[in-house]
N, C-alpha and C positions, 0 to 999 in steps of 0.2 A: 420385684424385690420381696423377698418374706417379710414379714410384719413381724419378726417372732427371732430372738435374743440376736438381736443385732451386734456385731461388733462400734461402740460410739469412741469417736476420741474427742479429748479437748484438750486445747491449747490455750494458753493462759487458763488453768482451772484454780488459781489460786488468786486470783483478781476478783472485784466484788460482780461482773460478770460474768465470768466460769462458774465462781459460790454458784449462783441462782440456777445456771444452765445445770448444773447437774442437782441442785435444787428441783427443780420444774421438772425435770426428768422422772425423778424418784415421784414426786407428788400427783405427776400426773401418768403413771403407771407407763410411761414406755417403754418400749421394747426391747432393753438393752441388756443382752446378752454377758457380754463382755464391755468394764469403762476402762477407756485404756489414759492415764493425764498423761499429756507432754508437758517438758518445761528446757531448759537452758541447762548447759552441764553446772551451774549455779544451784539448781534447786533440783536435777536429776539423785535420785536417791532417795530422798525427803521425801515422811510420810504425810499425807493428809485425813484428817479425818473427815468421810463423806456421811449421807444416808443410806448407800451402799456399802459402808464400813470403813476402815483403815487403807487405802491403798498408798502403794508405793511410784513416786512419780517420774517416770519414763523418761528417759533420753530423748530429745527430739530427733528424729532424722524421715525426710521424706520417704523413704523408701519404708519404713514400718507404718508411717501414717496409713500411705497408699493403701494398707492391707486393711485399714478401717472400712465400714461400710460407710459410717457418716463420720465426718469431724465437723465440727465448731471450733472456730477461733474469733479467740478475744483475747484478740494483740492488736498490734498496733498495724497501718494501713503497708511500713514499709515490710513488714515483717508477711505480711498475705501481699505484699506486689510480688515479692518474692516468692513464696514457699505455695501459696494458694493454687495457682494453675498445674503445678507439678504434681499436688498433692490429688487434685481433681482426677487429673489421668485413671485415677484407681478407686476414690472416695467420691461422696456426694460432700461437697463444702458449702456449706453457711458461715460466712464472714460477718463479724459484727463491724470491724471500721468501712472506712468511707474508701480505700483503696478503687471498687469497682462498681460503687453505685451507677454510678452515669456512664459506664460501657455498655454501649446497644447491645452487649450480645450476653448480657450476664441481664438477668432478671431481679428486679427491685422490689421485694413483695412485702405486704399485709394482707395475710391468710384471711380477710374477713370482704378483701379486695379483689385481689388477683391469686388468689392461691391455688390455683389451676395449673400457673407459670412454673409451679414447684417441680412439675413431672418432666418440664425443657429442656433444662440446663443440669450440667455434674457441679456447677461455681454457680452462686446464689445470693446478691448482697441482701444484709438487713438494714433498713431502711434508719437510718437518723433518729435518737430517741424521739426530740421532738416532734419531726414529722411521723411517726409514725401515733404517735399519740393523738394529735391534732387528725390526721387521716379516717381512724378509728371513728370518730366525732364528725365528721364532714363529708366522708359515705353518701353515708341514706338520705342525707341532706342535699348531697349530688343528685341522687338518684329520684329524687322524690320533684325538687324544685328546681334543679337546675344551678351550677354559681356558675357567679360571672367574674365577679371578685370578692376575694378572702383577706382581709388583715387581720394579723396576728400581733400579738403581744405574750411577752414569755414573760412565768416565775421560776428559775430553775435552780433546782437542787443542786449542791454541794456533790451529790451522788454523778452529777453527771462528768465531771472529771476524774469518778474513779474513787480506790480507797483512799488515794492519795490527799483529794479532794473530802470527803470528809475529815482525815485525818485531822486538815486545817484547821476546819470548819470548828474542829473540837479544840483542839489546842487554840485556836485565837479566841473562842468564847471563854474558853477559862481562864486563858491570860486578861482581858479583857474587865471580866468579873472579879478579878484581884489587883486590877490598876496599872496591870504591867501591859507594854506595849506589844501589838496585833501585827504577826510582820505576816510577809504574803509571799509563798515561793509558788504553788501551784495555779493561784491566780494572780493577776494584774495586780490588784489590790487586796487590801485585805477585805475576809466578807462576813467576817464577823462583825455583827453591827452595821452591817453597811449593805447596798445593793449595788451591780456590775454591771450596766449597759454596756458591756463589752465579752462576750464569747466568742473565741479562736480567733483567727487572724483578721484584719481590717481589708475589707478588697479597694479598686478603685473606684466603685461606685460609692461610694460610701458607708457599704450596707458590712457586717463582719459575713465571713465565711460560714458559720450555725447560722445563719440568717439566710442565706442564699439558699444555703443545703434546703432549707423547709421549702423555697419555691423550685428550686430543681425538683425536686424527689417528690412532692407532690402530684406536680404534674407530671412525669413519668410514671406514677403510681395508677394513679389515676385513667392514666390515658390522653390527657387533654394539653397539648404543649403548647395553647396558649394561654391559658388559666391564666387571669391575675392574682399572685401571691404577692405579697409584701409582709416582712416580719422584724418583728423589733424581739431581741433576747436580751434579757437581763437573767444575770444569778443574782439569786439571794441565799438570805443566810440561814437556812433551811436544811437538814441533811438528805432526804429523800423523796420523789416523787417531783414531777414537773407539773405546774400550771400553767394556762394559758387563759389570755381573753381573746376571742376573734369575734370579729366583727365580718357577714356574708351580706352582698347583692346577689341575689339570684334573678334568673332567669322567668320564674313562672311567679304568681303571690303565692308568700305565705306566708303562717298564721304561725304563733309561739304555739297555739293548741294542736295545729296540723302538721309540726316540727318534733312536739313533743311525741305526737303520735308515732309517726319514722320513728324516731328514733329510740322509743322505748321495747319495738319489736327489734331491733338491729345489733345483731351481734360484737358481740365485745363492749357493748354497752351498758353503761348502768345509769337510769336516768334518775337523777337527786334533784327534784326542782321543788322545792314548798318554802320558798323566803317566805311566808307568813308564821311559820315555822321554824324559823332561822335554821332551814335544812337546804343545802346548796354545797358543789362541788367541794371539796378541801383536802390538803396533804394528807393532814394529822388521817384522815379515814381512807383516803384509794394507797395508804403506802401499806403494801405486801396486797393486794388485791389485784388481780388479775383483769377486769374491768378498766375501762377509762370513765368515770363521772361525770358526767354533763349535765348541767343546768342555769339557772338564769337566764333561763329565755324568753328574751322580750325583744318587742320590734324595735328594728334602730330606729331613731329619729331623724338620719338625714335621707337612710333607703326606704323608709317607709314599709308600704304592703309587701315591697319585694326585696326586703333588709330583716334581719337577728343580728343580736349579741348574743352569745354563749360563753357561760364560763366553762374549761374540763381541767380535770385533775388525773393523771398517772402517773402509773410507777415509774420513775423511768429506768429500773434495771429489768422488770417484769415483762410488760406489754412495749416498753421502750425499747429492749433487747433479748432479755434471755427468754420470754416467755414466747417473743415472736419468733426468735428464731428455733424451735424446739417447735410450733406451730409451723413451721416452713416447715420440719422434716416428717411434722405429721402427714403434713399434707401431701409430701413424696412419697411414703409408705402406703399410703391409701388405700383402696382397691378404685 
């Protein structure tokens, strides 16, 4: 495929991820020759201000979408299941939903890890945001020391539930500060002034689907079907950027210094690890940044010289979604 003047389509352009997709393409000089924003009849015909100028939203149809070179899906899994395979008969489809992530025939890609797979299919899955952020930090450690066990505890922002989640948090914070009741529609409980250890539906094993996604998807991306991965996912009352506390047991002996050396040269990672000067990963700093911040690196007290603890923070809407999708497209068109 020629890497110049591509016709790019975005389905779900008005949502939080869709907006970031457009911004990331512009900021990274992705070779967009023509940009088409698709939507349903409810939004078709409306205009949207973008970094590419004012765009009139087009009515979605499979035939029109197939005429694009690349189509980004930032919509529901149900929509993706119905239409993505049809669109992929003409265009490359990069799907942000969970619809195809565990399909054996669909690559699940974090470009820093398995970007070469971008050239092997016309339908590609973007990982879960929590998985992508963890994977970027864990991959260089896996390469250097071999991961044996991974235990993740997440601190996930309202942005994981899209614009409605962020709106509900803002409204809840405003209501609470005024002494009014805080309601919950997007989340299972009020998120303002609260944390909720419940993201997605509970499974028979007691874990939520969000937690199991981290296990399933990390194994697939790493090509390690037996890697031991466990996760507890918690929603916290911040607007944007997920954080994760991660404990690892390694096959080889590992030291914090050796881990820092591996992480410092890893793509997509920003080493932020100077606790003596109060420097460590935080959402407030990682927000709107491409790299995943990694710090608080220390020897784990249980696994000793075969274990580490670390803390990571990554923008859920960027590396956790839009940036990763655009990087997949970049890998697809690369020589």
